[in-house]
C-alpha positions in Angstrom: 0.0 0.0 0.0 1.2 3.5 -0.9 0.9 5.3 2.4 2.7 8.4 1.1 -0.6 9.8 -0.1 -2.2 9.6 3.3 -2.5 12.6 5.7 -0.1 12.8 8.6 -1.0 12.0 12.2 -2.0 14.9 14.4 0.9 17.0 15.8 2.3 15.4 18.9 0.9 11.9 18.2 3.2 9.2 19.8 5.1 6.8 17.6 2.4 4.1 17.5 0.7 2.3 14.7 -2.2 -0.1 14.3 0.1 -3.1 14.4 1.8 -3.2 17.9 5.6 -3.0 18.0 6.9 -4.9 21.1 10.2 -3.2 21.2 8.6 0.3 21.1 6.2 -0.8 23.8 9.0 -1.9 26.1 11.0 1.3 25.4 7.9 3.4 26.2 7.4 1.4 29.5 11.0 1.9 30.5 11.0 5.6 29.7 7.8 6.4 31.5 8.8 4.4 34.6 12.2 6.1 34.8 11.0 9.7 34.0 7.4 10.0 35.2 5.9 9.8 38.7 3.2 7.2 38.0 0.1 6.8 40.1 0.2 3.8 42.5 -3.6 3.6 43.3 -6.6 2.6 41.4 -9.5 5.1 40.6 -12.1 5.4 43.4 -14.3 2.3 43.8 -12.4 0.3 41.2 -11.7 -3.2 42.6 -8.2 -4.5 43.1 -9.4 -7.8 41.6 -12.4 -9.3 39.9 -13.2 -12.9 40.9 -15.5 -14.5 38.3 -15.8 -17.2 35.7 -15.4 -14.3 33.2 -11.8 -13.7 34.4 -10.2 -16.7 32.8 -6.7 -17.6 31.6 -6.7 -19.0 28.1 -3.6 -21.1 28.7 -5.5 -23.3 31.1 -9.2 -22.7 30.2 -9.7 -25.9 28.3 -9.0 -27.8 31.6 -12.2 -26.5 33.1 -14.4 -25.4 30.3 -15.6 -26.9 27.0 -16.6 -24.0 24.8 -17.8 -26.2 22.0 -21.4 -27.3 21.3 -21.6 -29.8 18.5 -24.9 -29.9 16.7 -26.4 -33.4 16.9 -28.1 -35.2 14.0 -31.4 -34.4 15.8 -30.4 -30.7 16.0 -29.6 -30.6 12.3 -33.0 -32.2 11.4 -34.7 -29.6 13.5 -32.7 -26.7 11.9 -33.5 -28.0 8.5 -37.2 -28.2 9.3 -37.1 -24.7 10.7 -35.5 -23.5 7.5 -38.2 -25.0 5.3 -40.9 -23.6 7.6 -39.5 -20.1 7.3 -39.1 -20.3 3.5 -42.7 -21.4 3.0 -43.9 -18.3 4.9 -42.6 -16.1 2.0 -41.2 -13.4 4.3 -38.0 -11.4 4.0 -35.0 -12.3 6.1 -35.7 -9.5 8.6 -38.7 -11.6 9.9 -36.5 -14.5 11.0 -37.2 -14.9 14.8 -37.9 -17.6 17.3 -41.5 -18.0 16.1 -40.7 -18.1 12.3 -37.7 -20.3 12.8 -39.0 -22.7 15.5 -36.5 -24.9 17.3 -38.7 -26.6 20.0 -36.0 -28.9 21.3 -32.8 -27.0 20.6 -34.2 -23.8 22.0 -33.4 -24.6 25.7 -29.8 -25.4 24.8 -29.5 -22.1 22.9 -30.9 -20.2 25.9 -28.3 -21.9 28.1 -25.7 -20.7 25.7 -27.0 -17.1 26.1 -26.7 -17.4 29.9 -23.1 -18.8 29.5 -22.2 -15.8 27.3 -23.6 -13.2 29.7 -22.8 -14.8 33.1 -20.5 -17.7 32.6 -17.2 -17.7 30.6 -18.4 -15.2 28.0 -18.3 -17.2 24.8 -19.4 -20.4 23.1 -18.9 -22.0 19.7 -21.6 -23.9 17.9 -20.1 -26.4 15.5 -21.4 -28.4 12.6 -23.7 -26.4 10.3 -23.4 -28.2 7.0 -22.7 -25.0 4.9 -22.1 -26.9 1.6 -25.6 -28.4 1.8 -27.3 -25.0 1.5 -27.3 -21.9 -0.7 -25.8 -18.6 0.6 -29.2 -17.3 1.5 -30.3 -20.5 3.2 -27.1 -20.4 5.3 -27.8 -16.9 6.4 -31.4 -17.8 7.3 -30.1 -20.7 9.4 -27.5 -18.4 11.1 -30.1 -15.7 11.8 -32.5 -18.3 13.0 -30.2 -20.1 15.4 -29.0 -16.7 16.7 -32.5 -15.5 17.3 -32.7 -18.2 20.1 -29.4 -17.0 21.6 -30.0 -13.3 21.5 -33.2 -12.2 19.7 -32.4 -8.6 18.9 -30.2 -7.8 15.8 -28.3 -4.6 15.6 -27.7 -2.2 12.7 -24.2 -2.4 11.2 -24.8 0.1 8.4 -27.4 2.8 7.8 -27.6 2.5 4.0 -27.7 -0.2 1.3 -27.2 0.6 -2.4 -27.4 4.3 -1.6 -30.7 4.1 0.2 -31.5 4.2 3.9 -31.7 0.7 5.4 -31.1 -1.2 8.6 -28.2 -3.4 7.4 -27.9 -6.1 10.1 -25.4 -8.5 8.5 -21.7 -7.7 7.7 -19.2 -9.8 5.7 -15.7 -10.3 7.0 -13.5 -11.2 4.0 -10.3 -10.2 2.3 -11.3 -7.8 -0.5 -7.9 -6.4 -1.3 -7.8 -8.1 -4.7 -11.0 -6.2 -5.7 -10.9 -2.9 -3.7 -8.3 -0.2 -3.7 -6.4 0.0 -0.4 -7.3 3.7 0.0 -10.9 2.6 0.2 -10.3 0.1 3.1 -10.3 1.6 6.6 -10.6 -1.6 8.7 -8.6 -4.9 8.8 -11.8 -6.9 8.5 -11.4 -6.5 4.7 -7.8 -7.6 4.5 -5.8 -10.8 5.3 -3.7 -8.9 7.8 -3.4 -9.7 11.5 -6.2 -8.1 13.5 -5.2 -6.9 16.9 -7.2 -7.3 20.1 -10.3 -5.1 20.3 -14.0 -5.0 20.9 -16.8 -4.3 18.4 -19.9 -2.4 19.3 -23.0 -4.0 21.0 -23.6 -6.7 23.5 -22.9 -10.0 21.7 -20.8 -10.6 18.6 -21.7 -13.5 16.5 -19.5 -14.8 13.7 -20.4 -17.6 11.2 -17.8 -19.2 9.1 -19.0 -19.7 5.5 -15.5 -20.6 4.4 -12.1 -21.1 5.9 -8.7 -19.9 4.7 -6.0 -22.1 3.2 -3.6 -21.1 6.0 -3.8 -19.1 9.2 -6.8 -17.0 10.3 -7.1 -18.4 13.8 -9.6 -16.6 16.0 -8.3 -15.4 19.4 -10.4 -14.5 22.4 -9.2 -13.0 25.7 -10.9 -12.1 28.9 -10.8 -8.3 29.5 -11.5 -9.1 33.2 -8.2 -11.1 33.4 -6.4 -8.3 31.6 -7.9 -5.9 34.1 -6.8 -8.0 37.1 -3.2 -8.1 35.9 -3.0 -4.3 35.1 -4.7 -3.4 38.4 -2.1 -5.4 40.3 0.9 -4.2 38.4 0.1 -0.9 36.7 -2.8 0.9 38.5 -1.7 4.1 36.7 -2.8 2.5 33.4 -6.2 1.7 34.9 -6.5 5.4 35.7 -5.6 6.2 32.1 -8.1 3.8 30.7 -10.9 5.2 32.9 -10.2 8.8 31.7 -11.8 10.4 28.6 -10.1 9.6 25.3 -10.5 11.3 21.9 -12.2 8.7 19.6 -11.6 9.6 16.0 -14.9 9.9 14.0 -12.8 9.9 10.7 -14.9 12.8 9.3 -18.0 10.7 9.3 -19.7 11.9 12.5 -21.3 15.2 13.5 -18.2 16.0 15.4 -14.5 15.3 14.4 -14.1 13.3 17.6 -15.9 12.2 20.7 -14.6 12.0 24.3 -15.3 8.9 26.4 -13.4 6.4 28.6 -12.3 3.0 27.4 -13.0 1.5 30.9 -16.2 1.4 32.9 -16.8 0.0 36.4 -20.4 -1.0 37.5 -20.7 -1.6 41.3 -22.9 -4.5 42.4 -26.6 -3.8 43.0 -29.4 -5.8 44.6 -30.1 -7.3 41.1 -26.8 -7.3 39.3 -23.2 -8.3 40.2 -20.2 -6.1 40.0 -19.1 -5.7 36.4 -16.3 -4.2 34.3 -16.6 -3.1 30.7 -13.8 -2.2 28.3 -14.8 -0.8 24.9 -12.3 0.2 22.2 -10.9 -0.4 18.8 -7.2 0.4 18.4 -7.7 1.9 14.9 -9.8 4.7 16.5 -6.5 6.1 17.9 -4.0 5.0 15.3 -6.0 4.9 12.1 -5.8 2.1 9.5 -4.9 2.2 5.8 -7.5 4.4 4.0 -8.7 5.9 7.3 -5.5 7.4 9.0 -5.8 9.2 12.3 -7.3 12.6 11.6 -4.8 15.5 11.7 -7.1 18.1 13.2 -8.0 16.3 16.5 -6.1 16.0 19.7 -3.2 13.4 19.7 -3.3 10.6 22.1 -0.8 10.9 25.0 2.3 8.7 25.7 0.3 7.2 28.6 -2.5 6.3 26.3 -0.2 4.8 23.8 1.3 2.6 26.5 -2.2 1.6 27.7 -3.2 0.5 24.2 -0.1 -1.7 23.9 -0.6 -3.0 27.5 -4.2 -4.0 26.6 -3.0 -5.9 23.5 0.0 -7.6 24.9 -1.7 -8.6 28.1 -4.7 -9.9 26.2 -2.3 -11.9 23.9 -0.6 -13.4 27.0 -3.9 -14.9 28.3 -5.7 -15.6 25.0 -7.3 -18.8 23.9 -6.9 -19.8 20.2 -9.9 -21.1 18.3 -9.6 -22.9 15.0 -12.5 -21.5 13.0 -13.9 -24.1 10.6 -16.6 -23.9 8.0 -19.9 -24.3 9.8 -18.8 -22.8 13.1 -20.8 -20.0 14.8 -18.9 -18.2 17.5 -20.8 -16.1 20.1 -18.8 -13.7 22.4 -19.8 -11.3 25.1 -18.5 -8.0 23.6 -18.5 -6.4 27.0 -16.1 -8.9 28.7 -14.1 -10.4 25.8 -11.5 -9.0 23.5 -11.1 -10.7 20.1 -8.4 -10.8 17.5 -7.4 -12.7 14.4 -4.2 -14.1 13.0 -3.1 -13.1 9.5 -4.1 -15.7 6.8 -3.7 -16.8 3.2 -6.5 -17.6 0.9 -6.3 -19.9 -2.2 -8.6 -20.3 -5.1 -10.2 -23.3 -3.4 -10.3 -22.1 0.2 -11.2 -18.6 1.2 -11.9 -17.3 4.7 -15.4 -15.8 4.7 -17.3 -14.9 7.9 -20.6 -13.1 8.4 -21.3 -11.1 11.5 -24.3 -10.2 13.6 -24.4 -7.7 16.5 -26.9 -9.1 18.9 -28.7 -8.3 22.2 -30.7 -10.5 24.6 -32.9 -8.3 26.9 -33.4 -11.2 29.3 -29.7 -11.4 30.1 -28.3 -8.1 28.9 -25.9 -6.0 31.0 -26.7 -2.4 31.8 -25.2 -0.1 29.1 -22.8 2.6 30.6 -24.3 6.0 30.0 -21.4 7.3 27.8 -22.0 4.3 25.5 -25.8 4.7 25.3 -25.8 6.9 22.2 -23.6 4.3 20.4 -25.9 1.4 21.5 -28.9 3.4 20.3 -27.3 3.8 16.9 -27.0 0.0 16.7 -30.2 -1.3 18.3 -32.8 1.5 18.4 -35.7 1.4 15.9 -34.3 -1.5 13.8 -37.3 -3.0 12.0 -37.9 -6.3 10.3 -39.3 -4.5 7.2 -36.1 -2.3 6.8 -33.6 -5.0 7.8 -31.2 -5.9 5.0 -28.9 -9.0 4.9 -26.4 -8.5 2.0 -25.6 -11.8 0.4 -22.3 -10.6 -1.1 -19.3 -9.0 0.7 -19.1 -5.2 0.7 -17.3 -2.6 2.8 -19.5 -0.9 5.4 -19.8 2.9 5.2 -18.0 3.3 8.5 -15.0 1.4 7.2 -14.6 3.0 3.8 -11.6 5.2 3.2 -13.1 7.4 0.6 -16.9 7.6 1.3 -17.9 10.0 4.0 -21.7 9.4 4.2 -24.1 11.5 6.2 -25.0 10.0 9.5 -23.1 8.6 12.5 -20.4 6.0 12.1 -21.0 2.5 13.4 -17.4 1.5 13.6 
């Protein structure tokens, strides 16, 4: 990619890119520890440690938790029957729900999976959808149908389709670099590059593998609660940094050039909810990526924030679990307690990595949304209708991730 044509970072921006550089990270740690007086206490009311099944170590997790659910022959018959039932209704895909895609026996298992996602270990993988048996549209109906029993509400991932207002609720994750100019790509989802640890937007992230790569492309998950525990014990100053407002780049696509909000939120226990911790961030909001470089007319991040970004990534990497994503797998992850990342990969003519994504919510098990995030959550979940819901069957770059397009409306990251 020719980066020479891209605008420069804002004045004062630290030497940090989208892809973490371990040597630069260690040098920044050393310099700050030797030259700055770092805080030694946590922010008020933040816990020294979170003790929960959500705070797991991926190096030993398989010893205590089986995150796989393999669809049985009986399950697959029920799914196939539900598909045919929905198709004979003659409705558009926006109308896929628990009633129009009935799974009378599998339903209870899928509700257990929702509880596991929200209150257990934070993720589950359903394996064994026979993708090659069905058409693209049928696979997406099956995906939406199974998911409606896990988390019934689908979120908006784009606000337009073919130039018209729409609730686009499905996104494709595929390497499009052979077809799309690099300057039009502003997110690694549309490349074969390594994707660093981050969160999306919304409560539950679902990914369905329509195809797998010839090599690489492993999916990595890491507990943000485990990351918090380590940083709280070793670098409380970074917890303070994460809990302070940051300038999130809107990349010229929002009402304002940037928005201010923390990355880290603490929710004390109440009579009805346990103590919770939420980290929400995407590294490219602070470093830029390809066709969407960090805007030059907004505040730069600080050296402390640059170190915090690297600390999140490398600590998440230290405690991550690796999942081999195979065709027919559906991965569900709690976006409020889990970081996710992806290894770089190589496609071939015969094997190409192709995922489709849903942003989901389950009101029965949903966590409270922090007030600074409510506007973003509303942009995703508010007023999405079955009639206006669109499920693109072919890959395309979402408006918020395009390097050239700057559509009216708010970005959905």
